[in-house]
N, C-alpha and C positions, 0 to 999 in steps of 0.2 A: 697243480691246477694251473689251467689255462689263463692268460691274462687278454684283455680286451684292449685292442690298439685301435683308438680313435685316430684315423688318418683323414685329415681334411683334404678335399680334392674338389673346391669350389672355382678357383679362378680359372682362367682361359688355358693358361699352361698346364696346370695340374689335371685338367680334364682332357686336355690331348695327350699327355703322359699316360693316363689311365687307359685311352683308347689304343694307343701306340704299344704298351708294353704288359697290360694285364688283358683287355679283352682281345687282344691279338698279340699273344706271346710272341717271345723272341727266340728265334731259330739259335740252338746250341753253337751253330757254325759261326753265327754272327758274333758271338762273345768269346770263343775259344782262345784266341789269341792273346787275350787279357788276363786269362786264368792260368795258375799253376797246374801241372798234371794231376796232381791229387785232388784239388777241388773239381777238376774237370771229370775226372773218373766218378767222384760222388755225384755229380748231378747227370751223368751220363746212365749211371746206375738208377737213379731216382726217377729221371724222365725217358728213359729208354732211348736217348740219344733225339729225343724230339724237341719241340718247342717248350720254353718255360715262361709263366707270367712271373713279372719281376716287378718291383717298385722301388723308386730312390729314395733316399732318406737323409737328411740333413743333421749330421752328428754334431750340432754346434751349440754353445749355450746351455740352456736347459735341455735341450734334445738329447744330449751326451747320456744322462740318465736314463731318459725313456729308451734310447738305442740299446744300452747294456741290459735292459731288463726284457727286452723282445727275445724269445725262446721258440724253438720248433713246436708246434702245436698250438701256439696263440692264434686268436682270431683279429685280422685287422676289419674294420668297419669303415667303409669309405664314405664320408659325408660331403654332401653338396647342400648348401643353403639350410644347414641344421638338420638334413634329413638323410638318412643312411640309403645308399642305392647300390651298394654292392657289400660283399664280405668275401674274405677267403682266409684260408688257414696258412699259416706260415710253414713251410717246410724246409729253408734252409736260409741263413743270413751271413754276410759276409762284407767285410770293408774292402773296398777297391776302387779307388778313384777312376781308373781308367775305364773300369765297368760301367761307372755310373754316367760318364762321358758318353759312351757308345749307345747306351740305352735312350738317353733323351735326345741326344743330337744336337742340343743346343748350349750344353754347358761347355765352358772353357777349361783350361788346366789350372787356372786361377781361382776356379770355384771351389767353395768350401764343400760342396756335395762329394760323397764317396761310400756312402755304404748302401747296401742293396738288401732287400729280403725278398725270398722267393716263396711262390706258393705253389 
């Protein structure tokens, strides 16, 4: 059975991140150098070498258990001001700090973010 992921996206940074990486999917070529060959092969097969919608996740504190429960087929429900405005189905997930930095463009190497799920 699929899980429902409640994904807050209300603040200015989260709204921009949603536009930059979900509404406007990320080209595989942009993230290729940050992935191992096996992961890249899986994503190329899954997305036919095209762009992929992604969402960063901070696996820290109470979020670690939530991250561990996310699986392929789960549905992410994006909320803004207590209302759902978008949803998507998880197709892949990985822990990769460099990928999180590349996708947001604002994270530094000292940031705790480093996990991504892909729709």
